[in-house]
N, C-alpha and C positions, 0 to 999 in steps of 0.2 A: 475734561469735559464736565460742565456743571450738571448738577442733578436736575432732573426734569421737575418742573413745578407741578404739584398735585392740584388738579382743578377742583375747586370748592363748589359746592352746590347748595341751593336753598333746601333745607330740610326743616319742616315744622312739626312740633309735637313734644310730648312729654314722655321720657323714658324713666321707668322705675328701676334703677340699677342697684343690684345687691352687692355693695362694696365689700370686698374681702379684707381681712387683716393685712397689714403690711404696706398698704399704699395710701397716699393722701387723697383727699377729696379732689384736689386739683389734678392730680395725676390720673385719677379715674375719669374726670371730665375730659382731659386731653385725649385719653385713649378712645373714649366714645366719640368725641368730635372727629378724630382721625378715622375711626372705623366707618362713620357715616359720611365722611368728607364734608362735614357740615361747615357752612360759612360762619354761623353764629351759634354759641351754646353757653350755658351757664348752669351752675348747680344752686340749690336752694338752702344751703347751709353746710357747714363743714363737719365731717366726722374725723376724729383723730386717727392717725395711721394704726393705732392699737385697737381701734373700734371697727366692728363690722356692722353692716346693716343697710337699710334702704336709703339710697341717696337719689332723690328726684333730680333729673337732669332735663333742663328745658332746652329745646332746639328751635332756632329761628324765631318765628312769631311768638312762640310760647314764652320766650324770655321776657316779654312785656308783662306777664302776670306773675313772674317769679317772686316779686316783692311780696305778694300776698301769701305765698308758700313760706317765705322766710319768717313771717310773723305768725304763722299758723301754730296751733298746739302740736307739740311733739311728745313722744313717749320714748323713754330710754329704759333698758333693763341692764342692770349691773351685776357682775359677779365679783366676789371678794374671796381672797384666800387668807384665812386666819392662821396665825402661828408662824408667819414668814415676814421677814423684813427685806427691804430693797434699798439700795444706795440712792435710787432715784425716786422712790415712792410709787413705781409702776413696774411692770414686768420687764422693761428694758434694762433695768439696773441689775447689779449683782445681788442674788438672793442669798440670805442667810437665815438660819432658823431663829425665830424669836421666842419670847417667853409667853406662851398662851395659857399657862396654868393659873395665872392670876386674873384671867378674864372673867368679869362679872356678867353672867347671862342677862340680868335685869338691865344693867347699864348698856349692854349691846342692843337689847330690844328697844330701849328708849332712843338710842342713836339711830337705829334703822327706821323707827317711826318718824323721826324728824326729817328723813330723806324720802319718805313715801308721800305720794300725792302731788298736787300742783306746787311747783317751785317758781319763784319769781326772781 
C-alpha cells in the first residue's frame, strides 16, 4: 500500500531558527517545512554544518522578500583553537598537536585585526 500523501498548506511568515551544529541549512529548512506542512519555504543564506546560529526561514509569501535578507548585513562570531592541527583544516579532520611555542603574539593580533569588522 503506498504511503499517504501529506497535505501541504499555505503558511506565511518568517521563522528565526536556531540551527544546531551537525545539520546543513537545507536539512534544517526541510525539517521546518515538514513540521509546518508548508507548501513553500526557503532560507536566507547557508550556515555550514559545523556552524550553529540564527537561520531565518521564510514561509509562503515571505519567500518574496528573502532576497533582501540574503543581501543584508550579517555578523559572525568565530572561535579558534591554537596549538592543534587538523587533516582537513576544521574539526571534522583528525586532530594532532601542533607547535604553538613559536607563535608570535603580535603577529596573531595583526591577523585577528584583519578579520575584524566589515568584510567584503
